[in-house]
C-alpha positions as CSV (number, residue, x, y, z in Angstrom):
1,S,0.0,0.0,0.0
2,L,0.9,3.7,-0.3
3,L,1.4,4.0,3.5
4,Q,3.8,1.0,3.6
5,E,5.8,2.5,0.6
6,L,6.1,5.9,2.4
7,N,7.2,4.2,5.6
8,M,9.8,2.2,3.7
9,R,11.1,5.3,2.0
10,M,11.3,7.2,5.3
11,L,13.2,4.2,6.9
12,L,15.6,4.1,4.0
13,S,16.2,7.8,4.2
14,L,17.0,7.6,7.9
15,V,19.3,4.7,7.3
16,L,21.1,6.6,4.6
17,V,21.5,9.7,6.8
18,S,22.7,7.6,9.7
19,S,25.2,5.8,7.7
20,L,26.6,9.0,6.3
21,A,26.9,10.5,9.7
22,A,28.7,7.4,11.0
23,L,31.3,7.7,8.2
24,A,31.8,11.4,8.6
25,S,34.8,13.3,9.9
26,G,35.4,16.9,9.0
27,L,35.3,19.7,6.5
28,C,33.1,20.6,3.5
29,C,34.3,19.8,0.0
30,A,33.1,21.5,-3.1
31,R,30.1,20.1,-5.1
32,S,31.4,18.8,-8.4
33,S,30.6,20.6,-11.6
34,G,31.8,17.5,-13.3
35,I,35.5,18.2,-12.7
36,C,37.1,18.4,-9.2
37,P,40.1,20.6,-8.3
38,D,42.5,17.7,-8.7
39,G,41.2,17.1,-12.3
40,A,39.1,14.0,-11.4
41,I,36.0,13.7,-13.6
42,I,32.9,12.7,-11.6
43,P,29.1,13.1,-11.9
44,P,28.1,16.7,-11.3
45,W,25.7,15.7,-8.4
46,N,28.7,14.3,-6.4
47,C,30.9,16.0,-4.0
48,C,34.7,16.4,-4.5
49,G,35.5,14.4,-1.4
50,K,37.9,11.5,-1.5
51,G,35.2,9.4,0.3
52,A,31.6,9.6,1.4
53,C,30.2,13.1,2.3
54,N,26.9,14.1,3.8
55,F,24.1,15.8,1.9
56,F,25.8,19.2,2.2
57,C,29.1,17.9,0.9
58,C,30.5,18.1,4.4
59,N,31.9,15.6,6.8
60,C,33.7,13.9,4.0
61,S,35.6,10.8,5.0
62,D,39.0,11.1,6.8
63,R,40.7,11.1,3.4
64,G,39.5,14.7,2.9
65,C,38.7,16.6,-0.2
66,R,40.2,16.4,-3.7
67,V,42.7,19.3,-4.1
68,P,45.0,20.4,-6.9
69,N,48.3,18.5,-6.9
70,G,51.3,20.3,-5.3
71,R,49.3,22.2,-2.7
72,K,50.3,22.2,1.0
73,K,47.9,20.3,3.3
74,R,47.7,23.3,5.6
75,D,46.7,25.7,2.8
76,T,44.0,23.4,1.6
77,Q,42.6,22.8,5.2
78,E,42.3,26.5,5.7
79,E,40.5,26.8,2.4
80,M,38.1,24.0,3.3
81,L,37.3,25.6,6.6
82,D,36.4,28.8,4.7
83,I,34.2,26.8,2.4
84,T,32.6,25.0,5.3
85,Y,31.8,28.3,7.1
86,G,30.6,29.9,3.9
87,K,28.3,27.0,3.1
88,F,26.8,27.0,6.6
89,K,26.2,30.8,6.5
90,G,24.7,30.6,3.0
91,I,22.1,28.0,4.2
92,D,21.5,29.9,7.5
93,T,19.3,32.6,5.8
94,D,17.9,34.0,9.1
95,N,21.4,34.3,10.6
96,S,20.4,32.3,13.7
97,N,23.7,30.3,13.6
98,S,21.6,27.2,13.2
99,L,19.8,25.4,10.4
100,C,16.1,24.7,10.7
101,A,13.9,22.4,8.5
102,D,12.7,25.4,6.4
103,E,16.3,26.5,5.6
104,I,17.3,22.9,4.8
105,A,14.2,22.6,2.5
106,R,15.1,25.9,0.7
107,Y,18.7,24.7,0.2
108,F,17.5,21.5,-1.5
109,G,14.4,23.1,-3.2
110,V,11.8,20.9,-1.5
111,E,8.9,21.5,0.9
112,S,10.0,21.9,4.5
113,Q,8.0,19.1,6.1
114,T,9.0,16.1,3.9
115,N,10.5,12.8,5.0
116,F,13.7,14.0,3.3
117,T,14.1,17.2,5.3
118,R,13.1,15.5,8.5
119,G,15.7,12.7,7.8
120,V,18.5,15.2,7.1
121,L,17.6,17.1,10.3
122,N,17.2,14.0,12.5
123,G,20.4,12.5,11.1
124,M,22.6,15.6,11.8
125,D,20.9,17.1,14.9
126,L,23.1,15.4,17.5
127,N,21.7,17.0,20.6
128,G,18.0,16.7,19.5
129,D,17.2,20.4,19.8
130,G,15.5,20.4,16.4
131,V,18.1,22.4,14.5
132,I,21.6,21.8,13.1
133,Q,24.3,23.9,14.7
134,P,27.7,24.5,13.3
135,H,29.4,21.8,15.3
136,E,26.8,19.3,14.0
137,F,27.0,20.5,10.4
138,D,30.6,19.6,10.2
139,K,31.3,17.3,13.1
140,E,34.9,16.2,13.6
141,D,35.1,12.6,14.9
């Protein structure tokens, strides 16, 4: 039935969000436009992380982001911190220093009260206060 299908989709969304959160450890990487900074060609809907990233292209695996060859690790980490902060502030349209369901929905272009937005929020809201705070957005393990 339709209700069973919706419940299954919600369950799968929550499992996906939970698994991404479990794999996560630090920094936002750029969303691919088809070519990452290191020259790798990947689908444009993917992130330029060297491993799994969350829905916002943050918390990419401990292998970090794809960067141009020859760059110093420190320089690229500072750049990634700037990207992370800029991405969070860009989504935080009310400047509350937290992300609510409405802001997440606007970012992804969906209605705010969908299983998808609730799944993203529930999967990243570590303290259960109903919003994503900066330390939850890009949690370091």
